[in-house]
Each structure stands twice: as structure tokens, then as C-alpha cells.
C-alpha positions as a Python dict, from the first residue, in 0.01 Angstrom:
ca = {
    (1, 'M'): (0, 0, 0),
    (2, 'R'): (366, 111, -40),
    (3, 'T'): (444, -248, -164),
    (4, 'T'): (165, -233, -414),
    (5, 'L'): (280, 98, -550),
    (6, 'I'): (638, -29, -600),
    (7, 'R'): (515, -335, -783),
    (8, 'A'): (300, -110, -1012),
    (9, 'L'): (591, 113, -1094),
    (10, 'A'): (806, -189, -1176),
    (11, 'V'): (547, -318, -1415),
    (12, 'V'): (530, 25, -1591),
    (13, 'V'): (907, 41, -1630),
    (14, 'A'): (927, -315, -1771),
    (15, 'F'): (651, -244, -2015),
    (16, 'A'): (823, 72, -2136),
    (17, 'F'): (1150, -115, -2185),
    (18, 'V'): (980, -382, -2394),
    (19, 'A'): (778, -127, -2597),
    (20, 'T'): (1085, 76, -2694),
    (21, 'G'): (1280, -231, -2783),
    (22, 'C'): (1596, -85, -2632),
    (23, 'S'): (1930, -267, -2664),
    (24, 'D'): (2263, -210, -2502),
    (25, 'D'): (2384, 4, -2794),
    (26, 'G'): (2062, 204, -2812),
    (27, 'T'): (1951, 47, -3137),
    (28, 'S'): (1580, -51, -3174),
    (29, 'S'): (1554, -431, -3178),
    (30, 'D'): (1272, -399, -3438),
    (31, 'T'): (1501, -213, -3677),
    (32, 'A'): (1792, -451, -3622),
    (33, 'S'): (1575, -755, -3704),
    (34, 'D'): (1383, -593, -3992),
    (35, 'P'): (1362, -862, -4266),
    (36, 'K'): (1345, -595, -4527),
    (37, 'T'): (1684, -468, -4425),
    (38, 'T'): (1839, -813, -4437),
    (39, 'T'): (1687, -886, -4786),
    (40, 'A'): (1809, -558, -4924),
    (41, 'T'): (2161, -621, -4819),
    (42, 'S'): (2178, -974, -4950),
    (43, 'A'): (1997, -932, -5286),
    (44, 'L'): (2189, -953, -5609),
    (45, 'T'): (2162, -627, -5810),
    (46, 'G'): (2321, -478, -6113),
    (47, 'A'): (2432, -598, -6454),
    (48, 'I'): (2719, -817, -6585),
    (49, 'T'): (2839, -918, -6931),
    (50, 'V'): (2940, -1274, -6998),
    (51, 'S'): (3172, -1367, -7291),
    (52, 'A'): (3075, -1724, -7381),
    (53, 'A'): (3162, -1981, -7651),
    (54, 'A'): (2909, -2005, -7930),
    (55, 'S'): (2853, -2369, -7849),
    (56, 'L'): (2699, -2260, -7519),
    (57, 'T'): (2429, -2051, -7686),
    (58, 'E'): (2127, -2267, -7602),
    (59, 'A'): (2245, -2379, -7257),
    (60, 'F'): (2357, -2036, -7137),
    (61, 'T'): (2048, -1868, -7261),
    (62, 'T'): (1845, -2097, -7045),
    (63, 'I'): (2085, -2061, -6753),
    (64, 'K'): (2077, -1680, -6787),
    (65, 'D'): (1693, -1675, -6788),
    (66, 'D'): (1684, -1906, -6484),
    (67, 'F'): (1946, -1701, -6296),
    (68, 'Q'): (1756, -1379, -6362),
    (69, 'Q'): (1425, -1530, -6259),
    (70, 'A'): (1582, -1627, -5924),
    (71, 'N'): (1748, -1282, -5900),
    (72, 'P'): (1510, -1018, -6060),
    (73, 'D'): (1737, -732, -5985),
    (74, 'A'): (2031, -882, -6171),
    (75, 'V'): (2079, -835, -6543),
    (76, 'V'): (2298, -1075, -6750),
    (77, 'T'): (2405, -996, -7111),
    (78, 'I'): (2583, -1270, -7296),
    (79, 'N'): (2823, -1211, -7584),
    (80, 'F'): (2852, -1538, -7781),
    (81, 'G'): (3132, -1607, -8020),
    (82, 'S'): (3451, -1799, -8097),
    (83, 'S'): (3645, -1856, -7773),
    (84, 'G'): (3970, -1738, -7932),
    (85, 'Q'): (3819, -1422, -8056),
    (86, 'L'): (3649, -1350, -7725),
    (87, 'S'): (3979, -1396, -7539),
    (88, 'T'): (4143, -1151, -7776),
    (89, 'Q'): (3862, -898, -7726),
    (90, 'I'): (3898, -913, -7346),
    (91, 'I'): (4275, -865, -7374),
    (92, 'D'): (4210, -566, -7594),
    (93, 'G'): (3988, -415, -7327),
    (94, 'A'): (3642, -527, -7420),
    (95, 'P'): (3410, -516, -7115),
    (96, 'A'): (3352, -855, -6966),
    (97, 'D'): (3276, -981, -6612),
    (98, 'V'): (3273, -1353, -6672),
    (99, 'A'): (3438, -1569, -6939),
    (100, 'A'): (3319, -1921, -7038),
    (101, 'F'): (3508, -2087, -7321),
    (102, 'A'): (3510, -2407, -7511),
    (103, 'D'): (3879, -2469, -7464),
    (104, 'E'): (4137, -2417, -7188),
    (105, 'A'): (4390, -2250, -7413),
    (106, 'P'): (4221, -1910, -7466),
    (107, 'M'): (4145, -1902, -7088),
    (108, 'T'): (4504, -1973, -7006),
    (109, 'T'): (4594, -1671, -7222),
    (110, 'L'): (4375, -1454, -7000),
    (111, 'D'): (4524, -1612, -6688),
    (112, 'D'): (4885, -1556, -6804),
    (113, 'A'): (4796, -1189, -6868),
    (114, 'G'): (4674, -1156, -6511),
    (115, 'L'): (4317, -1080, -6618),
    (116, 'L'): (4138, -1343, -6406),
    (117, 'A'): (4010, -1280, -6051),
    (118, 'A'): (4075, -1640, -5960),
    (119, 'P'): (4183, -1968, -6134),
    (120, 'P'): (3927, -2093, -6385),
    (121, 'E'): (3712, -2400, -6311),
    (122, 'I'): (3600, -2667, -6557),
    (123, 'F'): (3223, -2664, -6568),
    (124, 'A'): (3147, -2903, -6864),
    (125, 'R'): (3303, -3119, -7139),
    (126, 'N'): (3205, -3177, -7502),
    (127, 'R'): (3299, -3393, -7802),
    (128, 'L'): (3289, -3381, -8176),
    (129, 'I'): (3048, -3536, -8424),
    (130, 'I'): (2987, -3534, -8797),
    (131, 'V'): (2672, -3376, -8932),
    (132, 'T'): (2524, -3407, -9275),
    (133, 'K'): (2218, -3282, -9453),
    (134, 'P'): (1896, -3459, -9339),
    (135, 'G'): (1880, -3823, -9442),
    (136, 'N'): (2259, -3830, -9503),
    (137, 'P'): (2218, -3837, -9885),
    (138, 'K'): (2595, -3877, -9944),
    (139, 'Q'): (2602, -4187, -9719),
    (140, 'V'): (2874, -4055, -9484),
    (141, 'T'): (2970, -4329, -9235),
    (142, 'T'): (3319, -4240, -9117),
    (143, 'L'): (3568, -3956, -9120),
    (144, 'D'): (3728, -4120, -9425),
    (145, 'D'): (3426, -4031, -9630),
    (146, 'L'): (3484, -3659, -9567),
    (147, 'A'): (3781, -3673, -9813),
    (148, 'T'): (3544, -3739, -10105),
    (149, 'V'): (3198, -3618, -10003),
    (150, 'G'): (3232, -3269, -10152),
    (151, 'V'): (3226, -2944, -9954),
    (152, 'V'): (3302, -2993, -9585),
    (153, 'S'): (3242, -2718, -9330),
    (154, 'L'): (3497, -2684, -9048),
    (155, 'C'): (3544, -2416, -8781),
    (156, 'A'): (3815, -2148, -8830),
    (157, 'E'): (4155, -2274, -8710),
    (158, 'T'): (4158, -1997, -8450),
    (159, 'A'): (3840, -2137, -8297),
    (160, 'P'): (3863, -2437, -8061),
    (161, 'C'): (3626, -2643, -8276),
    (162, 'G'): (3849, -2584, -8578),
    (163, 'R'): (4166, -2688, -8393),
    (164, 'F'): (3991, -3002, -8251),
    (165, 'A'): (3859, -3094, -8594),
    (166, 'N'): (4217, -3074, -8734),
    (167, 'Q'): (4334, -3297, -8454),
    (168, 'V'): (4069, -3551, -8517),
    (169, 'L'): (4129, -3561, -8895),
    (170, 'A'): (4506, -3591, -8844),
    (171, 'A'): (4459, -3871, -8590),
    (172, 'A'): (4235, -4055, -8840),
    (173, 'G'): (4480, -3997, -9130),
    (174, 'V'): (4218, -3807, -9333),
    (175, 'T'): (4294, -3522, -9569),
    (176, 'I'): (4023, -3313, -9713),
    (177, 'P'): (4124, -3128, -10036),
    (178, 'P'): (4164, -2758, -9933),
    (179, 'A'): (3926, -2652, -10222),
    (180, 'N'): (3657, -2858, -10069),
    (181, 'V'): (3680, -2696, -9722),
    (182, 'T'): (3480, -2391, -9605),
    (183, 'R'): (3541, -2248, -9259),
    (184, 'G'): (3301, -2082, -9024),
    (185, 'Q'): (3411, -1824, -8767),
    (186, 'D'): (3257, -2036, -8488),
    (187, 'V'): (3059, -2356, -8452),
    (188, 'K'): (2727, -2202, -8530),
    (189, 'T'): (2829, -2062, -8866),
    (190, 'T'): (3004, -2391, -8940),
    (191, 'L'): (2684, -2584, -8868),
    (192, 'A'): (2484, -2333, -9076),
    (193, 'A'): (2689, -2413, -9383),
    (194, 'V'): (2517, -2758, -9374),
    (195, 'T'): (2170, -2654, -9267),
    (196, 'E'): (2148, -2346, -9485),
    (197, 'G'): (2432, -2378, -9735),
    (198, 'D'): (2614, -2594, -9984),
    (199, 'A'): (2826, -2801, -9740),
    (200, 'E'): (2756, -3166, -9748),
    (201, 'A'): (2902, -3237, -9407),
    (202, 'A'): (3059, -3064, -9107),
    (203, 'I'): (3243, -3144, -8786),
    (204, 'V'): (3081, -2972, -8487),
    (205, 'Y'): (3017, -3034, -8123),
    (206, 'V'): (2760, -3305, -8013),
    (207, 'T'): (2559, -3035, -7838),
    (208, 'D'): (2528, -2815, -8148),
    (209, 'A'): (2413, -3117, -8353),
    (210, 'A'): (2151, -3188, -8086),
    (211, 'A'): (2032, -2830, -8091),
    (212, 'A'): (1990, -2846, -8472),
    (213, 'G'): (1744, -3140, -8432),
    (214, 'D'): (1608, -3281, -8758),
    (215, 'K'): (1787, -3015, -8973),
    (216, 'V'): (2082, -3254, -8976),
    (217, 'A'): (2172, -3618, -8960),
    (218, 'T'): (2463, -3723, -8741),
    (219, 'V'): (2747, -3967, -8770),
    (220, 'E'): (2952, -4065, -8466),
    (221, 'I'): (3334, -4015, -8456),
    (222, 'S'): (3530, -4307, -8313),
    (223, 'E'): (3634, -4256, -7958),
    (224, 'V'): (3989, -4363, -8058),
    (225, 'V'): (4040, -4036, -8241),
    (226, 'N'): (3776, -3812, -8098),
    (227, 'V'): (3865, -3512, -7874),
    (228, 'I'): (3710, -3416, -7546),
    (229, 'A'): (3682, -3038, -7511),
    (230, 'K'): (3703, -2903, -7157),
    (231, 'Y'): (3498, -2583, -7084),
    (232, 'P'): (3650, -2347, -6827),
    (233, 'V'): (3477, -2050, -6655),
    (234, 'A'): (3622, -1762, -6460),
    (235, 'V'): (3543, -1420, -6332),
    (236, 'I'): (3740, -1134, -6497),
    (237, 'E'): (3961, -930, -6255),
    (238, 'A'): (3817, -599, -6391),
    (239, 'T'): (3459, -704, -6338),
    (240, 'R'): (3232, -410, -6266),
    (241, 'N'): (3004, -620, -6049),
    (242, 'E'): (3205, -876, -5846),
    (243, 'T'): (2906, -1000, -5645),
    (244, 'V'): (2682, -1081, -5940),
    (245, 'A'): (2977, -1220, -6145),
    (246, 'H'): (3074, -1463, -5880),
    (247, 'A'): (2710, -1564, -5824),
    (248, 'F'): (2663, -1630, -6190),
    (249, 'E'): (2979, -1848, -6197),
    (250, 'D'): (2857, -2043, -5891),
    (251, 'Y'): (2518, -2089, -6059),
    (252, 'I'): (2690, -2248, -6363),
    (253, 'L'): (2890, -2482, -6140),
    (254, 'G'): (2597, -2557, -5917),
    (255, 'D'): (2316, -2819, -5947),
    (256, 'E'): (2081, -2582, -6143),
    (257, 'G'): (2333, -2492, -6408),
    (258, 'Q'): (2472, -2843, -6437),
    (259, 'A'): (2122, -2980, -6496),
    (260, 'V'): (2071, -2743, -6792),
    (261, 'L'): (2410, -2837, -6942),
    (262, 'K'): (2340, -3208, -6900),
    (263, 'E'): (2002, -3168, -7076),
    (264, 'A'): (2176, -2989, -7365),
    (265, 'G'): (2411, -3288, -7413),
    (266, 'F'): (2726, -3171, -7232),
    (267, 'L'): (2935, -3412, -7034),
    (268, 'A'): (2991, -3359, -6667),
    (269, 'P'): (3314, -3178, -6573),
}
């Protein structure tokens, strides 16, 4: 009987130990393994602002929506504009957590000023193309035709697309009379001069021409003189939300973001 009593007591003690879920440090094992606690500490929360080149408008709008759908507690606001202007704004103190530009030069300016959390990474490439009004009524076939076609829209010389267009025209030996040139502050306003204004042609990125659809006709630029624009992305050192900022950068560089960029017509990094 004494043996039976001892065994019964042992069972009671063992049951009590399991029921309380005791651990060596006195923490309940149920609490330590609570999946809600794990999820709460790993979820992305809070807001970030992204300064992005205007040519990324369509692709980054999709990427932002996909990222927020995957991370419902994260909020991404994107400020689209000319890369050169955006770089200057950040230097002047404009709030930004991530920068994504259409050229390495404005990003280098931020890096030289010590404003980046880490070296930038190239996430896409792009190239230039000629666009005309639908049906190409002026029969533009090469860069040479831009010298006599009438009003030609180019990006501002402070914008990457403007600097690249100047390089392409110089390489092709083409001079457009200054009186026939109208300049947009970024690639979207440059394109709009053709789709909504008096310009007969423009030099823009391939991706912007694709986004315009049947509002324009396109004329390829010879690879011999064309420029390949490299797009860098980086987290800003003064970011207010380092976790979400780095996560968004990783998303752009990852398979999901790259698939969206490819669909929009960007070249792989």
C-alpha cells in the first residue's frame, strides 16, 4: 500500500508540473511559444516615404500596393519626380526613407554627403526611345529627323532623361534648333508634351513609352548611340523607420519587385 501511495503522489506531481508548463527560468512555456507574440515582434509596422524617379511611377505604384498587401501594417508614400530634384530635396532636409533614382549621379551626390545608410544597389536598367503622335504623322524614322520635324520635347537638362537625351543626340551628330525644343521637368511632363501638347516628338524612356500605350507611336534609337540608364536604390541614413525602409528596398531587389519591373519593360540589373 505504501508503494501504491508513493506512485500516486508521483503522478500528481508530474501532472502538476506539465499543467503549469514550468521552465527553468520560471517562464510559462505556453507564453514563450505563443504564436501571437512571435507574429507581433516580426510584423512590419509604420510608415515610410520613398523618393522615386518619375519613370518608376507605374512600376513602383504596383510594387507599393503589393508590398502593403503583404504587410498590412506598413504604409508607403511615394514622392515621384526628377531624380536630380529629389536628390537636392533630400540634401536640403526633405523627409525620405528610401531613394530610387533613374541615374547613379544624383545617388552618388547623396552618398558623398554621407546621407545613405549603406551603399546603393542597382535594381533595374532602362534605355531611351523616340515617341511621336499616334500614327507618326511626320514620318520620323531616325534621330536625324528630329532636327527638322518641328517641336521636340526633351527632359530638363538637370534630369537624367535630359542629360541622356543630350548624350544620344551628340553621339548621333544631331542638332535640334533651340527654338524647336521644349523641356519638361521630368520624363512624364516631357511625354505629355506629345500626348497632350504641340510637340511632334520626344525622347523618353522605353518604359514610359510603353505606359503611354496607343497615345504614342515609337521609333527605336540605334544601340550604337543609345544610353543605358542604371537605376540605384538606397535607404536614407536619417530614415524614421529603418525596418520597413530596408524591407521595402529588399522587396524591390527581390523576385516580386523584379517581376513587376520586368513587366513594365525595365531591363534586369
